[in-house]
C-alpha positions in Angstrom: 2.1 86.0 -97.3 0.2 84.4 -99.6 -0.7 87.5 -101.9 -2.9 87.4 -105.3 -3.6 90.5 -107.8 -7.0 91.7 -108.6 -7.1 89.6 -111.8 -6.7 86.7 -110.0 -9.7 88.4 -107.0 -12.3 88.9 -109.8 -12.0 85.2 -110.9 -11.7 84.3 -107.4 -15.0 86.2 -106.7 -16.5 84.5 -109.6 -15.8 81.6 -108.0 -18.0 83.1 -104.4 -14.9 84.0 -102.7 -15.3 86.0 -99.6 -13.4 89.5 -99.3 -13.0 91.6 -96.2 -12.3 95.1 -96.4 -10.7 96.2 -93.6 -10.6 100.0 -94.5 -12.4 103.0 -92.4 -16.1 102.7 -93.3 -16.1 106.0 -95.2 -13.3 104.7 -97.6 -15.8 101.8 -97.9 -18.7 103.4 -98.5 -17.0 105.6 -101.1 -16.1 102.6 -103.4 -15.5 99.1 -102.7 -15.2 95.9 -104.9 -18.8 94.2 -105.0 -19.4 92.0 -102.3 -16.9 92.8 -100.0 -17.6 93.2 -96.4 -16.5 96.2 -94.0 -14.4 95.4 -90.9 -12.6 97.8 -89.9 -8.5 97.3 -89.7 -8.8 98.2 -86.1 -11.8 96.0 -85.7 -10.7 92.8 -87.2 -8.7 90.8 -83.7 -12.3 91.3 -81.8 -14.2 90.3 -84.9 -12.5 87.2 -85.8 -15.1 85.2 -84.7 -17.6 86.2 -87.7 -15.4 85.3 -90.2 -15.6 81.4 -91.7 -12.7 79.3 -90.9 -13.3 76.8 -93.6 -13.1 79.3 -96.3 -10.1 81.6 -97.4 -10.6 85.3 -96.6 -9.6 88.2 -99.1 -8.5 90.7 -97.6 -8.3 94.0 -99.2 -7.9 97.7 -98.6 -7.0 100.9 -100.6 -3.5 100.1 -101.7 -2.7 96.3 -100.1 -0.8 97.3 -97.3 -3.1 97.5 -94.5 -4.8 94.2 -95.8 -1.5 92.9 -96.0 -1.1 93.3 -92.2 -4.3 92.3 -91.3 -3.5 89.3 -93.3 -0.7 88.2 -91.3 -3.1 88.6 -88.2 -5.8 86.1 -89.9 -2.9 83.7 -91.1 -1.7 84.2 -87.3 -4.7 83.1 -86.1 -5.1 80.5 -88.2 -7.4 81.5 -91.1 -6.3 80.8 -94.3 -5.7 84.3 -95.7 -4.8 86.2 -98.9 -4.0 89.7 -99.4 -5.3 91.6 -102.4 -1.7 93.9 -103.9 -3.0 96.7 -105.3 -6.5 97.3 -103.7 -9.4 98.8 -104.1 -7.2 101.5 -106.1 -6.2 99.0 -108.4 -9.8 97.6 -108.8 -11.5 101.1 -109.6 -8.7 101.7 -112.0 -9.0 98.6 -113.9 -12.6 99.6 -115.1 -14.5 96.8 -112.9 -17.7 97.6 -111.2 -18.0 99.4 -107.7 -20.5 99.4 -105.2 -20.8 103.0 -103.2 -22.7 104.0 -100.3 
């Protein structure tokens, strides 16, 4: 499984990366990586068609555990998926911008 840290994610976002947050809606609303799209873990298998197969998908959760599982799922389905280690928790702790609501 391909993994990156939040510094690498920040650089990828600057380059227009697709970020999918697999946390539950309440977690997502409380604070997220700017521009991240919320597709909760339990919904991702049925929503694969919403993802652009021509671009890498950067998968984030709170710490990197759920996103690791979903990165494996996406990879098994033929998508280029990247797990973000440390997740949103590391992103917030780093002092980077956060979207809420």
